N, C-alpha and C positions, 0 to 999 in steps of 0.2 A: 504494500499500500504506500502511495507516495505522500509527500507532505501536504499537498493540496487537498487530498481526500481526508487526511487526518484533521486538517484545519476545518474542513466542512463539517465533519462529524462532531468535532468539539463545539463548533458554533451552534449546531442543531441541538446538542445536549444542553447548552447554556440557554438557548432560546426556550426550550421545554420548561425551564425553571424560571422563566420571566427575566432573564438577564437584561440589564439596561445598557444602552449605548455601547454595543459591541463594536470595537475597532479592530480591523485586521491590517497589520502592517507587514508588507513583504520586505524583509531585511537581507535576504540572501545576496543581493548585489552590493551591499555595503558592509557586511559582517559575515564572519564564519560561524557565529554563534548558532544560527538557525536560519530557516527559510522564512518562517512567519513568527511574528509576535501577535498574540490575540489578547486584547485588553477588554475587560468587561467589569461591570459593577453590579452590586446588589444593594438593597436598602437596609439590610440588617445581617447580623452574624449567621442566623439560621439559613437565610437565602444564599449567602455567599458559600456556606458549607454545602448546601443542597446542590448548587451549581457545580462545585468541585466533585461532589459524590457522583453526580450524573455524568460528568465528563469521564471520570475514572471508570465508571461502570460501562458506559457506552463503548469507550475505546478498549476496555478490557475484554468485552465480548468479541471484539474484532481481533483479539490477540496482541493488542498494543498496550504495553505497560509503561508507566512513567519511569524515567531514569531517576528522577528525584521529585519530591514534593515537600514544600515548606510552608509554614504559616497556618496550617489547618486549625490548630487549637485556638489561636487568637482570632483568626478569620477576618483580620482587617486587610490583609494582603496574602492571598494564597498563590504560590508560584508552583506551576506544574510543568516540568521539563520533559517533553516527549522527543528529545533530541532535535529534530528539524522543526518542531513546533513548540513554542514556549507560551504558556497560557498564564496570564496575570488576572486574578479575580480580586477586585478590591471592594471595600465598603466605599461609600461616596466620599467621605472626608479624606481618606488616604489616597484615593485616586486623584483628587484635586491637588493634594499636597505633593505627591511624587511626580505627577504630570509626565508619564512615560511617553505620551504622544508627542510632547514637545522635544524630549530627549532624542527620540528616534524619528524626528521629522524628515531626515534625509532618506528614510525608507519610503516605499510606495504604498499609499493607502489603497486597499483593495476592497471592492464592494463584495458583500456577502454572496451575491449572485455570480460573481466571477469565479467562485470556488466550485460551482456546480459542474459536475463531470458530464 
């Protein structure tokens, strides 16, 4: 499964849990870290954790396990590293504070529909 398909599945899993303001940034042309960063937010700790759980479960059923996952307990910023796709799930306050969209503005913003295979 390629990174585009993984990103699509992750976005769908977060959308199922009512993720807010999902941004997909293609960074493969400016960094070796990953092909895509996906940034989304939830309104509270439970929603942020539910989004992470659904991504983990959805991708896990497809045989894709995270290399690393951090921040689940506090749930103000959960980082899920799927090698070529890195997912950042924030609460609203921390998303504004860290402003990853600004930091990675040299990447290409990708529309959700562009991931459809």
